[in-house]
mmCIF file as gemmi writes it, N, C-alpha and C atoms, coordinates in Angstrom:
data_model
loop_
_atom_site.group_PDB
_atom_site.id
_atom_site.type_symbol
_atom_site.label_atom_id
_atom_site.label_alt_id
_atom_site.label_comp_id
_atom_site.label_asym_id
_atom_site.label_entity_id
_atom_site.label_seq_id
_atom_site.pdbx_PDB_ins_code
_atom_site.Cartn_x
_atom_site.Cartn_y
_atom_site.Cartn_z
_atom_site.occupancy
_atom_site.B_iso_or_equiv
_atom_site.pdbx_formal_charge
_atom_site.auth_seq_id
_atom_site.auth_asym_id
_atom_site.pdbx_PDB_model_num
ATOM 1 N N . UNK Axp A 1 ? 0.813 -1.194 0 1 0 ? 1 A 1
ATOM 2 C CA . UNK Axp A 1 ? 0 0 0 1 0 ? 1 A 1
ATOM 3 C C . UNK Axp A 1 ? 0.858 1.26 0 1 0 ? 1 A 1
ATOM 4 N N . UNK Axp A 2 ? 1.846 1.304 0.878 1 0 ? 2 A 1
ATOM 5 C CA . UNK Axp A 2 ? 2.696 2.49 0.986 1 0 ? 2 A 1
ATOM 6 C C . UNK Axp A 2 ? 3.503 2.705 -0.29 1 0 ? 2 A 1
ATOM 7 N N . UNK Axp A 3 ? 4.02 1.613 -0.866 1 0 ? 3 A 1
ATOM 8 C CA . UNK Axp A 3 ? 4.823 1.741 -2.085 1 0 ? 3 A 1
ATOM 9 C C . UNK Axp A 3 ? 3.984 2.236 -3.255 1 0 ? 3 A 1
ATOM 10 N N . UNK Axp A 4 ? 2.768 1.712 -3.366 1 0 ? 4 A 1
ATOM 11 C CA . UNK Axp A 4 ? 1.872 2.146 -4.438 1 0 ? 4 A 1
ATOM 12 C C . UNK Axp A 4 ? 1.54 3.627 -4.287 1 0 ? 4 A 1
ATOM 13 N N . UNK Axp A 5 ? 1.223 4.03 -3.073 1 0 ? 5 A 1
ATOM 14 C CA . UNK Axp A 5 ? 0.924 5.432 -2.789 1 0 ? 5 A 1
ATOM 15 C C . UNK Axp A 5 ? 2.121 6.315 -3.124 1 0 ? 5 A 1
ATOM 16 N N . UNK Axp A 6 ? 3.313 5.912 -2.662 1 0 ? 6 A 1
ATOM 17 C CA . UNK Axp A 6 ? 4.531 6.69 -2.927 1 0 ? 6 A 1
ATOM 18 C C . UNK Axp A 6 ? 4.766 6.832 -4.425 1 0 ? 6 A 1
ATOM 19 N N . UNK Axp A 7 ? 4.514 5.778 -5.164 1 0 ? 7 A 1
ATOM 20 C CA . UNK Axp A 7 ? 4.695 5.823 -6.619 1 0 ? 7 A 1
ATOM 21 C C . UNK Axp A 7 ? 3.762 6.847 -7.263 1 0 ? 7 A 1
ATOM 22 N N . UNK Axp A 8 ? 2.516 6.871 -6.83 1 0 ? 8 A 1
ATOM 23 C CA . UNK Axp A 8 ? 1.558 7.84 -7.375 1 0 ? 8 A 1
ATOM 24 C C . UNK Axp A 8 ? 1.921 9.27 -6.99 1 0 ? 8 A 1
ATOM 25 N N . UNK Axp A 9 ? 2.369 9.457 -5.761 1 0 ? 9 A 1
ATOM 26 C CA . UNK Axp A 9 ? 2.774 10.789 -5.303 1 0 ? 9 A 1
ATOM 27 C C . UNK Axp A 9 ? 3.999 11.268 -6.09 1 0 ? 9 A 1
ATOM 28 N N . UNK Axp A 10 ? 4.927 10.372 -6.352 1 0 ? 10 A 1
ATOM 29 C CA . UNK Axp A 10 ? 6.123 10.746 -7.125 1 0 ? 10 A 1
ATOM 30 C C . UNK Axp A 10 ? 5.739 11.242 -8.512 1 0 ? 10 A 1
ATOM 31 N N . UNK Axp A 11 ? 4.804 10.579 -9.153 1 0 ? 11 A 1
ATOM 32 C CA . UNK Axp A 11 ? 4.357 10.997 -10.492 1 0 ? 11 A 1
ATOM 33 C C . UNK Axp A 11 ? 3.683 12.369 -10.452 1 0 ? 11 A 1
ATOM 34 N N . UNK Axp A 12 ? 2.866 12.59 -9.445 1 0 ? 12 A 1
ATOM 35 C CA . UNK Axp A 12 ? 2.069 13.82 -9.382 1 0 ? 12 A 1
ATOM 36 C C . UNK Axp A 12 ? 2.819 15.028 -8.84 1 0 ? 12 A 1
ATOM 37 N N . UNK Axp A 13 ? 3.725 14.818 -7.87 1 0 ? 13 A 1
ATOM 38 C CA . UNK Axp A 13 ? 4.323 15.946 -7.156 1 0 ? 13 A 1
ATOM 39 C C . UNK Axp A 13 ? 5.846 16.02 -7.235 1 0 ? 13 A 1
ATOM 40 N N . UNK Axp A 14 ? 6.492 15.049 -7.856 1 0 ? 14 A 1
ATOM 41 C CA . UNK Axp A 14 ? 7.955 15.007 -7.932 1 0 ? 14 A 1
ATOM 42 C C . UNK Axp A 14 ? 8.598 15.417 -6.597 1 0 ? 14 A 1
ATOM 43 N N . UNK Axp A 15 ? 8.263 14.709 -5.539 1 0 ? 15 A 1
ATOM 44 C CA . UNK Axp A 15 ? 8.74 15.106 -4.207 1 0 ? 15 A 1
ATOM 45 C C . UNK Axp A 15 ? 10.235 14.901 -4.015 1 0 ? 15 A 1
ATOM 46 N N . UNK Axp A 16 ? 10.81 15.713 -3.141 1 0 ? 16 A 1
ATOM 47 C CA . UNK Axp A 16 ? 12.201 15.534 -2.726 1 0 ? 16 A 1
ATOM 48 C C . UNK Axp A 16 ? 12.299 14.37 -1.753 1 0 ? 16 A 1
ATOM 49 N N . UNK Axp A 17 ? 11.232 14.191 -0.956 1 0 ? 17 A 1
ATOM 50 C CA . UNK Axp A 17 ? 11.199 13.115 0.035 1 0 ? 17 A 1
ATOM 51 C C . UNK Axp A 17 ? 9.775 12.64 0.244 1 0 ? 17 A 1
ATOM 52 N N . UNK Axp A 18 ? 9.653 11.344 0.465 1 0 ? 18 A 1
ATOM 53 C CA . UNK Axp A 18 ? 8.437 10.74 0.996 1 0 ? 18 A 1
ATOM 54 C C . UNK Axp A 18 ? 8.918 9.833 2.119 1 0 ? 18 A 1
ATOM 55 N N . UNK Axp A 19 ? 8.457 10.091 3.319 1 0 ? 19 A 1
ATOM 56 C CA . UNK Axp A 19 ? 8.897 9.316 4.481 1 0 ? 19 A 1
ATOM 57 C C . UNK Axp A 19 ? 7.68 8.684 5.139 1 0 ? 19 A 1
ATOM 58 N N . UNK Axp A 20 ? 7.691 7.37 5.255 1 0 ? 20 A 1
ATOM 59 C CA . UNK Axp A 20 ? 6.698 6.655 6.048 1 0 ? 20 A 1
ATOM 60 C C . UNK Axp A 20 ? 7.247 6.601 7.464 1 0 ? 20 A 1
ATOM 61 N N . UNK Axp A 21 ? 6.456 7.008 8.446 1 0 ? 21 A 1
ATOM 62 C CA . UNK Axp A 21 ? 6.937 6.981 9.83 1 0 ? 21 A 1
ATOM 63 C C . UNK Axp A 21 ? 5.842 6.46 10.75 1 0 ? 21 A 1
ATOM 64 N N . UNK Axp A 22 ? 6.142 6.358 12.003 1 0 ? 22 A 1
ATOM 65 C CA . UNK Axp A 22 ? 5.178 5.864 12.971 1 0 ? 22 A 1
ATOM 66 C C . UNK Axp A 22 ? 5.188 4.348 13.046 1 0 ? 22 A 1
ATOM 67 N N . UNK Axp A 23 ? 4.091 3.796 13.527 1 0 ? 23 A 1
ATOM 68 C CA . UNK Axp A 23 ? 4.037 2.349 13.783 1 0 ? 23 A 1
ATOM 69 C C . UNK Axp A 23 ? 4.225 1.515 12.525 1 0 ? 23 A 1
ATOM 70 N N . UNK Axp A 24 ? 3.763 1.988 11.386 1 0 ? 24 A 1
ATOM 71 C CA . UNK Axp A 24 ? 3.941 1.229 10.133 1 0 ? 24 A 1
ATOM 72 C C . UNK Axp A 24 ? 5.423 1.145 9.75 1 0 ? 24 A 1
ATOM 73 N N . UNK Axp A 25 ? 6.164 2.18 9.986 1 0 ? 25 A 1
ATOM 74 C CA . UNK Axp A 25 ? 7.598 2.165 9.678 1 0 ? 25 A 1
ATOM 75 C C . UNK Axp A 25 ? 8.363 1.328 10.697 1 0 ? 25 A 1
ATOM 76 N N . UNK Axp A 26 ? 7.953 1.392 11.948 1 0 ? 26 A 1
ATOM 77 C CA . UNK Axp A 26 ? 8.634 0.631 13.002 1 0 ? 26 A 1
ATOM 78 C C . UNK Axp A 26 ? 8.282 -0.848 12.981 1 0 ? 26 A 1
ATOM 79 N N . UNK Axp A 27 ? 7.127 -1.164 12.378 1 0 ? 27 A 1
ATOM 80 C CA . UNK Axp A 27 ? 6.699 -2.554 12.334 1 0 ? 27 A 1
ATOM 81 C C . UNK Axp A 27 ? 5.924 -2.998 13.558 1 0 ? 27 A 1
ATOM 82 N N . UNK Axp A 28 ? 5.524 -2.052 14.404 1 0 ? 28 A 1
ATOM 83 C CA . UNK Axp A 28 ? 4.74 -2.425 15.587 1 0 ? 28 A 1
ATOM 84 C C . UNK Axp A 28 ? 3.272 -1.995 15.454 1 0 ? 28 A 1
ATOM 85 N N . UNK Axp A 29 ? 2.822 -1.922 14.218 1 0 ? 29 A 1
ATOM 86 C CA . UNK Axp A 29 ? 1.458 -1.509 13.928 1 0 ? 29 A 1
ATOM 87 C C . UNK Axp A 29 ? 0.449 -2.642 14.127 1 0 ? 29 A 1
ATOM 88 N N . UNK Axp A 30 ? -0.786 -2.251 14.257 1 0 ? 30 A 1
ATOM 89 C CA . UNK Axp A 30 ? -1.908 -3.178 14.236 1 0 ? 30 A 1
ATOM 90 C C . UNK Axp A 30 ? -2.443 -3.233 12.807 1 0 ? 30 A 1
ATOM 91 N N . UNK Axp A 31 ? -3.279 -4.187 12.531 1 0 ? 31 A 1
ATOM 92 C CA . UNK Axp A 31 ? -3.858 -4.322 11.193 1 0 ? 31 A 1
ATOM 93 C C . UNK Axp A 31 ? -4.593 -3.046 10.774 1 0 ? 31 A 1
ATOM 94 N N . UNK Axp A 32 ? -5.202 -2.373 11.733 1 0 ? 32 A 1
ATOM 95 C CA . UNK Axp A 32 ? -5.997 -1.176 11.444 1 0 ? 32 A 1
ATOM 96 C C . UNK Axp A 32 ? -5.236 0.135 11.656 1 0 ? 32 A 1
ATOM 97 N N . UNK Axp A 33 ? -3.948 0.056 11.963 1 0 ? 33 A 1
ATOM 98 C CA . UNK Axp A 33 ? -3.161 1.284 12.191 1 0 ? 33 A 1
ATOM 99 C C . UNK Axp A 33 ? -3.109 2.131 10.923 1 0 ? 33 A 1
ATOM 100 N N . UNK Axp A 34 ? -3.142 3.438 11.114 1 0 ? 34 A 1
ATOM 101 C CA . UNK Axp A 34 ? -3.062 4.333 9.965 1 0 ? 34 A 1
ATOM 102 C C . UNK Axp A 34 ? -1.641 4.376 9.411 1 0 ? 34 A 1
ATOM 103 N N . UNK Axp A 35 ? -1.513 4.985 8.254 1 0 ? 35 A 1
ATOM 104 C CA . UNK Axp A 35 ? -0.22 5.213 7.616 1 0 ? 35 A 1
ATOM 105 C C . UNK Axp A 35 ? 0.122 6.686 7.805 1 0 ? 35 A 1
ATOM 106 N N . UNK Axp A 36 ? 1.335 6.955 8.278 1 0 ? 36 A 1
ATOM 107 C CA . UNK Axp A 36 ? 1.8 8.329 8.509 1 0 ? 36 A 1
ATOM 108 C C . UNK Axp A 36 ? 2.916 8.651 7.521 1 0 ? 36 A 1
ATOM 109 N N . UNK Axp A 37 ? 2.764 9.746 6.794 1 0 ? 37 A 1
ATOM 110 C CA . UNK Axp A 37 ? 3.747 10.156 5.806 1 0 ? 37 A 1
ATOM 111 C C . UNK Axp A 37 ? 4.151 11.611 5.999 1 0 ? 37 A 1
ATOM 112 N N . UNK Axp A 38 ? 5.411 11.9 5.679 1 0 ? 38 A 1
ATOM 113 C CA . UNK Axp A 38 ? 5.868 13.262 5.445 1 0 ? 38 A 1
ATOM 114 C C . UNK Axp A 38 ? 6.194 13.321 3.959 1 0 ? 38 A 1
ATOM 115 N N . UNK Axp A 39 ? 5.643 14.307 3.279 1 0 ? 39 A 1
ATOM 116 C CA . UNK Axp A 39 ? 5.872 14.478 1.845 1 0 ? 39 A 1
ATOM 117 C C . UNK Axp A 39 ? 6.444 15.871 1.634 1 0 ? 39 A 1
ATOM 118 N N . UNK Axp A 40 ? 7.583 15.934 0.947 1 0 ? 40 A 1
ATOM 119 C CA . UNK Axp A 40 ? 8.275 17.201 0.731 1 0 ? 40 A 1
ATOM 120 C C . UNK Axp A 40 ? 8.364 17.46 -0.768 1 0 ? 40 A 1
ATOM 121 N N . UNK Axp A 41 ? 7.779 18.569 -1.211 1 0 ? 41 A 1
ATOM 122 C CA . UNK Axp A 41 ? 7.775 18.879 -2.645 1 0 ? 41 A 1
ATOM 123 C C . UNK Axp A 41 ? 7.737 20.386 -2.878 1 0 ? 41 A 1
ATOM 124 N N . UNK Axp A 42 ? 8.457 20.826 -3.888 1 0 ? 42 A 1
ATOM 125 C CA . UNK Axp A 42 ? 8.402 22.231 -4.291 1 0 ? 42 A 1
ATOM 126 C C . UNK Axp A 42 ? 7.019 22.591 -4.824 1 0 ? 42 A 1
ATOM 127 N N . UNK Axp A 43 ? 6.292 21.607 -5.32 1 0 ? 43 A 1
ATOM 128 C CA . UNK Axp A 43 ? 4.948 21.876 -5.858 1 0 ? 43 A 1
ATOM 129 C C . UNK Axp A 43 ? 3.975 22.37 -4.793 1 0 ? 43 A 1
ATOM 130 N N . UNK Axp A 44 ? 4.324 22.207 -3.533 1 0 ? 44 A 1
ATOM 131 C CA . UNK Axp A 44 ? 3.466 22.691 -2.452 1 0 ? 44 A 1
ATOM 132 C C . UNK Axp A 44 ? 3.642 24.194 -2.197 1 0 ? 44 A 1
ATOM 133 N N . UNK Axp A 45 ? 4.612 24.817 -2.839 1 0 ? 45 A 1
ATOM 134 C CA . UNK Axp A 45 ? 4.917 26.222 -2.55 1 0 ? 45 A 1
ATOM 135 C C . UNK Axp A 45 ? 3.742 27.159 -2.791 1 0 ? 45 A 1
ATOM 136 N N . UNK Axp A 46 ? 2.94 26.893 -3.785 1 0 ? 46 A 1
ATOM 137 C CA . UNK Axp A 46 ? 1.823 27.783 -4.124 1 0 ? 46 A 1
ATOM 138 C C . UNK Axp A 46 ? 0.488 27.291 -3.57 1 0 ? 46 A 1
ATOM 139 N N . UNK Axp A 47 ? 0.523 26.235 -2.771 1 0 ? 47 A 1
ATOM 140 C CA . UNK Axp A 47 ? -0.707 25.649 -2.242 1 0 ? 47 A 1
ATOM 141 C C . UNK Axp A 47 ? -0.767 25.896 -0.737 1 0 ? 47 A 1
ATOM 142 N N . UNK Axp A 48 ? -1.843 26.485 -0.236 1 0 ? 48 A 1
ATOM 143 C CA . UNK Axp A 48 ? -1.967 26.681 1.215 1 0 ? 48 A 1
ATOM 144 C C . UNK Axp A 48 ? -1.816 25.35 1.955 1 0 ? 48 A 1
ATOM 145 N N . UNK Axp A 49 ? -1.215 25.402 3.126 1 0 ? 49 A 1
ATOM 146 C CA . UNK Axp A 49 ? -0.872 24.214 3.885 1 0 ? 49 A 1
ATOM 147 C C . UNK Axp A 49 ? -2.05 23.256 4.039 1 0 ? 49 A 1
ATOM 148 N N . UNK Axp A 50 ? -3.189 23.752 4.428 1 0 ? 50 A 1
ATOM 149 C CA . UNK Axp A 50 ? -4.361 22.911 4.707 1 0 ? 50 A 1
ATOM 150 C C . UNK Axp A 50 ? -4.897 22.248 3.434 1 0 ? 50 A 1
ATOM 151 N N . UNK Axp A 51 ? -4.736 22.869 2.298 1 0 ? 51 A 1
ATOM 152 C CA . UNK Axp A 51 ? -5.219 22.312 1.034 1 0 ? 51 A 1
ATOM 153 C C . UNK Axp A 51 ? -4.313 21.2 0.504 1 0 ? 51 A 1
ATOM 154 N N . UNK Axp A 52 ? -3.084 21.178 0.937 1 0 ? 52 A 1
ATOM 155 C CA . UNK Axp A 52 ? -2.146 20.149 0.474 1 0 ? 52 A 1
ATOM 156 C C . UNK Axp A 52 ? -2.636 18.763 0.841 1 0 ? 52 A 1
ATOM 157 N N . UNK Axp A 53 ? -3.092 18.607 2.061 1 0 ? 53 A 1
ATOM 158 C CA . UNK Axp A 53 ? -3.558 17.31 2.528 1 0 ? 53 A 1
ATOM 159 C C . UNK Axp A 53 ? -4.765 16.846 1.714 1 0 ? 53 A 1
ATOM 160 N N . UNK Axp A 54 ? -5.66 17.741 1.398 1 0 ? 54 A 1
ATOM 161 C CA . UNK Axp A 54 ? -6.825 17.383 0.585 1 0 ? 54 A 1
ATOM 162 C C . UNK Axp A 54 ? -6.389 16.842 -0.775 1 0 ? 54 A 1
ATOM 163 N N . UNK Axp A 55 ? -5.372 17.439 -1.35 1 0 ? 55 A 1
ATOM 164 C CA . UNK Axp A 55 ? -4.839 16.946 -2.626 1 0 ? 55 A 1
ATOM 165 C C . UNK Axp A 55 ? -4.249 15.553 -2.477 1 0 ? 55 A 1
ATOM 166 N N . UNK Axp A 56 ? -3.499 15.344 -1.422 1 0 ? 56 A 1
ATOM 167 C CA . UNK Axp A 56 ? -2.836 14.059 -1.184 1 0 ? 56 A 1
ATOM 168 C C . UNK Axp A 56 ? -3.861 12.949 -0.997 1 0 ? 56 A 1
ATOM 169 N N . UNK Axp A 57 ? -4.956 13.236 -0.307 1 0 ? 57 A 1
ATOM 170 C CA . UNK Axp A 57 ? -5.99 12.224 -0.082 1 0 ? 57 A 1
ATOM 171 C C . UNK Axp A 57 ? -6.518 11.638 -1.395 1 0 ? 57 A 1
ATOM 172 N N . UNK Axp A 58 ? -6.468 12.417 -2.46 1 0 ? 58 A 1
ATOM 173 C CA . UNK Axp A 58 ? -6.938 11.917 -3.762 1 0 ? 58 A 1
ATOM 174 C C . UNK Axp A 58 ? -6.108 10.752 -4.283 1 0 ? 58 A 1
ATOM 175 N N . UNK Axp A 59 ? -4.925 10.554 -3.75 1 0 ? 59 A 1
ATOM 176 C CA . UNK Axp A 59 ? -4.027 9.493 -4.214 1 0 ? 59 A 1
ATOM 177 C C . UNK Axp A 59 ? -4.023 8.28 -3.29 1 0 ? 59 A 1
ATOM 178 N N . UNK Axp A 60 ? -4.802 8.316 -2.231 1 0 ? 60 A 1
ATOM 179 C CA . UNK Axp A 60 ? -4.879 7.207 -1.277 1 0 ? 60 A 1
ATOM 180 C C . UNK Axp A 60 ? -6.181 6.457 -1.541 1 0 ? 60 A 1
ATOM 181 N N . UNK Axp A 61 ? -6.07 5.192 -1.923 1 0 ? 61 A 1
ATOM 182 C CA . UNK Axp A 61 ? -7.247 4.431 -2.329 1 0 ? 61 A 1
ATOM 183 C C . UNK Axp A 61 ? -7.495 3.227 -1.429 1 0 ? 61 A 1
ATOM 184 N N . UNK Axp A 62 ? -7.157 3.348 -0.169 1 0 ? 62 A 1
ATOM 185 C CA . UNK Axp A 62 ? -7.284 2.236 0.778 1 0 ? 62 A 1
ATOM 186 C C . UNK Axp A 62 ? -8.334 2.563 1.837 1 0 ? 62 A 1
ATOM 187 N N . UNK Axp A 63 ? -8.818 1.527 2.495 1 0 ? 63 A 1
ATOM 188 C CA . UNK Axp A 63 ? -9.802 1.712 3.568 1 0 ? 63 A 1
ATOM 189 C C . UNK Axp A 63 ? -9.156 2.135 4.887 1 0 ? 63 A 1
ATOM 190 N N . UNK Axp A 64 ? -7.867 1.909 5.02 1 0 ? 64 A 1
ATOM 191 C CA . UNK Axp A 64 ? -7.133 2.292 6.231 1 0 ? 64 A 1
ATOM 192 C C . UNK Axp A 64 ? -6.821 3.783 6.157 1 0 ? 64 A 1
ATOM 193 N N . UNK Axp A 65 ? -6.872 4.458 7.292 1 0 ? 65 A 1
ATOM 194 C CA . UNK Axp A 65 ? -6.639 5.901 7.344 1 0 ? 65 A 1
ATOM 195 C C . UNK Axp A 65 ? -5.197 6.263 6.988 1 0 ? 65 A 1
ATOM 196 N N . UNK Axp A 66 ? -5.052 7.491 6.538 1 0 ? 66 A 1
ATOM 197 C CA . UNK Axp A 66 ? -3.733 8.06 6.239 1 0 ? 66 A 1
ATOM 198 C C . UNK Axp A 66 ? -3.63 9.416 6.933 1 0 ? 66 A 1
ATOM 199 N N . UNK Axp A 67 ? -2.438 9.708 7.412 1 0 ? 67 A 1
ATOM 200 C CA . UNK Axp A 67 ? -2.099 11.037 7.91 1 0 ? 67 A 1
ATOM 201 C C . UNK Axp A 67 ? -0.873 11.478 7.118 1 0 ? 67 A 1
ATOM 202 N N . UNK Axp A 68 ? -0.95 12.647 6.527 1 0 ? 68 A 1
ATOM 203 C CA . UNK Axp A 68 ? 0.18 13.135 5.744 1 0 ? 68 A 1
ATOM 204 C C . UNK Axp A 68 ? 0.502 14.561 6.162 1 0 ? 68 A 1
ATOM 205 N N . UNK Axp A 69 ? 1.784 14.826 6.307 1 0 ? 69 A 1
ATOM 206 C CA . UNK Axp A 69 ? 2.277 16.169 6.584 1 0 ? 69 A 1
ATOM 207 C C . UNK Axp A 69 ? 3.013 16.594 5.323 1 0 ? 69 A 1
ATOM 208 N N . UNK Axp A 70 ? 2.55 17.65 4.696 1 0 ? 70 A 1
ATOM 209 C CA . UNK Axp A 70 ? 3.06 18.073 3.389 1 0 ? 70 A 1
ATOM 210 C C . UNK Axp A 70 ? 3.798 19.402 3.521 1 0 ? 70 A 1
ATOM 211 N N . UNK Axp A 71 ? 5.087 19.374 3.219 1 0 ? 71 A 1
ATOM 212 C CA . UNK Axp A 71 ? 5.933 20.559 3.358 1 0 ? 71 A 1
ATOM 213 C C . UNK Axp A 71 ? 6.641 20.899 2.058 1 0 ? 71 A 1
ATOM 214 N N . UNK Axp A 72 ? 6.958 22.172 1.915 1 0 ? 72 A 1
ATOM 215 C CA . UNK Axp A 72 ? 7.911 22.582 0.894 1 0 ? 72 A 1
ATOM 216 C C . UNK Axp A 72 ? 9.302 22.199 1.414 1 0 ? 72 A 1
ATOM 217 N N . UNK Axp A 73 ? 10.32 22.187 0.561 1 0 ? 73 A 1
ATOM 218 C CA . UNK Axp A 73 ? 11.672 21.881 1.054 1 0 ? 73 A 1
ATOM 219 C C . UNK Axp A 73 ? 12.135 22.824 2.161 1 0 ? 73 A 1
ATOM 220 N N . UNK Axp A 74 ? 11.816 24.1 2.047 1 0 ? 74 A 1
ATOM 221 C CA . UNK Axp A 74 ? 12.227 25.07 3.052 1 0 ? 74 A 1
ATOM 222 C C . UNK Axp A 74 ? 11.521 24.82 4.381 1 0 ? 74 A 1
ATOM 223 N N . UNK Axp A 75 ? 10.221 24.548 4.318 1 0 ? 75 A 1
ATOM 224 C CA . UNK Axp A 75 ? 9.47 24.245 5.534 1 0 ? 75 A 1
ATOM 225 C C . UNK Axp A 75 ? 10.023 22.992 6.21 1 0 ? 75 A 1
ATOM 226 N N . UNK Axp A 76 ? 10.315 21.986 5.404 1 0 ? 76 A 1
ATOM 227 C CA . UNK Axp A 76 ? 10.828 20.726 5.94 1 0 ? 76 A 1
ATOM 228 C C . UNK Axp A 76 ? 12.171 20.937 6.637 1 0 ? 76 A 1
ATOM 229 N N . UNK Axp A 77 ? 13.059 21.701 6.028 1 0 ? 77 A 1
ATOM 230 C CA . UNK Axp A 77 ? 14.363 21.974 6.628 1 0 ? 77 A 1
ATOM 231 C C . UNK Axp A 77 ? 14.186 22.643 7.99 1 0 ? 77 A 1
ATOM 232 N N . UNK Axp A 78 ? 13.315 23.621 8.044 1 0 ? 78 A 1
ATOM 233 C CA . UNK Axp A 78 ? 13.061 24.332 9.306 1 0 ? 78 A 1
ATOM 234 C C . UNK Axp A 78 ? 12.398 23.417 10.335 1 0 ? 78 A 1
ATOM 235 N N . UNK Axp A 79 ? 11.358 22.718 9.932 1 0 ? 79 A 1
ATOM 236 C CA . UNK Axp A 79 ? 10.608 21.87 10.861 1 0 ? 79 A 1
ATOM 237 C C . UNK Axp A 79 ? 11.422 20.674 11.348 1 0 ? 79 A 1
ATOM 238 N N . UNK Axp A 80 ? 12.308 20.154 10.515 1 0 ? 80 A 1
ATOM 239 C CA . UNK Axp A 80 ? 13.097 18.99 10.928 1 0 ? 80 A 1
ATOM 240 C C . UNK Axp A 80 ? 14.109 19.342 12.006 1 0 ? 80 A 1
ATOM 241 N N . UNK Axp A 81 ? 14.367 20.62 12.176 1 0 ? 81 A 1
ATOM 242 C CA . UNK Axp A 81 ? 15.274 21.072 13.236 1 0 ? 81 A 1
ATOM 243 C C . UNK Axp A 81 ? 14.537 21.388 14.529 1 0 ? 81 A 1
ATOM 244 N N . UNK Axp A 82 ? 13.239 21.694 14.437 1 0 ? 82 A 1
ATOM 245 C CA . UNK Axp A 82 ? 12.539 22.184 15.624 1 0 ? 82 A 1
ATOM 246 C C . UNK Axp A 82 ? 11.339 21.348 16.06 1 0 ? 82 A 1
ATOM 247 N N . UNK Axp A 83 ? 10.787 20.551 15.221 1 0 ? 83 A 1
ATOM 248 C CA . UNK Axp A 83 ? 9.547 19.842 15.523 1 0 ? 83 A 1
ATOM 249 C C . UNK Axp A 83 ? 9.816 18.368 15.822 1 0 ? 83 A 1
ATOM 250 N N . UNK Axp A 84 ? 9.432 17.905 17.005 1 0 ? 84 A 1
ATOM 251 C CA . UNK Axp A 84 ? 9.715 16.543 17.45 1 0 ? 84 A 1
ATOM 252 C C . UNK Axp A 84 ? 9.19 15.464 16.529 1 0 ? 84 A 1
ATOM 253 N N . UNK Axp A 85 ? 7.972 15.632 16.031 1 0 ? 85 A 1
ATOM 254 C CA . UNK Axp A 85 ? 7.39 14.622 15.149 1 0 ? 85 A 1
ATOM 255 C C . UNK Axp A 85 ? 8.208 14.475 13.879 1 0 ? 85 A 1
ATOM 256 N N . UNK Axp A 86 ? 8.634 15.577 13.305 1 0 ? 86 A 1
ATOM 257 C CA . UNK Axp A 86 ? 9.407 15.533 12.058 1 0 ? 86 A 1
ATOM 258 C C . UNK Axp A 86 ? 10.804 14.985 12.323 1 0 ? 86 A 1
ATOM 259 N N . UNK Axp A 87 ? 11.412 15.37 13.432 1 0 ? 87 A 1
ATOM 260 C CA . UNK Axp A 87 ? 12.721 14.81 13.801 1 0 ? 87 A 1
ATOM 261 C C . UNK Axp A 87 ? 12.629 13.294 13.899 1 0 ? 87 A 1
ATOM 262 N N . UNK Axp A 88 ? 11.581 12.793 14.555 1 0 ? 88 A 1
ATOM 263 C CA . UNK Axp A 88 ? 11.393 11.348 14.688 1 0 ? 88 A 1
ATOM 264 C C . UNK Axp A 88 ? 11.155 10.687 13.338 1 0 ? 88 A 1
ATOM 265 N N . UNK Axp A 89 ? 10.389 11.332 12.488 1 0 ? 89 A 1
ATOM 266 C CA . UNK Axp A 89 ? 10.126 10.778 11.157 1 0 ? 89 A 1
ATOM 267 C C . UNK Axp A 89 ? 11.427 10.616 10.373 1 0 ? 89 A 1
ATOM 268 N N . UNK Axp A 90 ? 12.285 11.618 10.442 1 0 ? 90 A 1
ATOM 269 C CA . UNK Axp A 90 ? 13.571 11.557 9.74 1 0 ? 90 A 1
ATOM 270 C C . UNK Axp A 90 ? 14.447 10.462 10.336 1 0 ? 90 A 1
ATOM 271 N N . UNK Axp A 91 ? 14.463 10.367 11.648 1 0 ? 91 A 1
ATOM 272 C CA . UNK Axp A 91 ? 15.327 9.404 12.338 1 0 ? 91 A 1
ATOM 273 C C . UNK Axp A 91 ? 14.83 7.959 12.177 1 0 ? 91 A 1
ATOM 274 N N . UNK Axp A 92 ? 13.533 7.748 12.324 1 0 ? 92 A 1
ATOM 275 C CA . UNK Axp A 92 ? 12.986 6.393 12.367 1 0 ? 92 A 1
ATOM 276 C C . UNK Axp A 92 ? 12.269 5.957 11.093 1 0 ? 92 A 1
ATOM 277 N N . UNK Axp A 93 ? 12.002 6.895 10.208 1 0 ? 93 A 1
ATOM 278 C CA . UNK Axp A 93 ? 11.154 6.598 9.062 1 0 ? 93 A 1
ATOM 279 C C . UNK Axp A 93 ? 11.829 5.836 7.943 1 0 ? 93 A 1
ATOM 280 N N . UNK Axp A 94 ? 11.009 5.418 7.013 1 0 ? 94 A 1
ATOM 281 C CA . UNK Axp A 94 ? 11.454 4.726 5.804 1 0 ? 94 A 1
ATOM 282 C C . UNK Axp A 94 ? 11.227 5.679 4.647 1 0 ? 94 A 1
ATOM 283 N N . UNK Axp A 95 ? 12.283 5.981 3.925 1 0 ? 95 A 1
ATOM 284 C CA . UNK Axp A 95 ? 12.177 6.919 2.808 1 0 ? 95 A 1
ATOM 285 C C . UNK Axp A 95 ? 11.941 6.17 1.506 1 0 ? 95 A 1
ATOM 286 N N . UNK Axp A 96 ? 10.997 6.692 0.722 1 0 ? 96 A 1
ATOM 287 C CA . UNK Axp A 96 ? 10.686 6.117 -0.598 1 0 ? 96 A 1
ATOM 288 C C . UNK Axp A 96 ? 11.304 6.959 -1.687 1 0 ? 96 A 1
């Protein structure tokens, strides 16, 4: 599921990074656990932050929930230095 999603996101947004993090990346997930992603793309520069997630949802075709954090490269650089969730995603996540 994650690989298929990452492939579709790569085609649509040419991201610098796609990181799967959380329980799915660690392997301690339940069958119903959601998928957590950080997606970094220059294409997000002209899109308001809240609208980015709505766009990403169009590429997720599974019954299991998804949570995605969508940043521009500049936002990601800043947030990866100051935000605990993003630091953990970089440290523990799986990059596609």
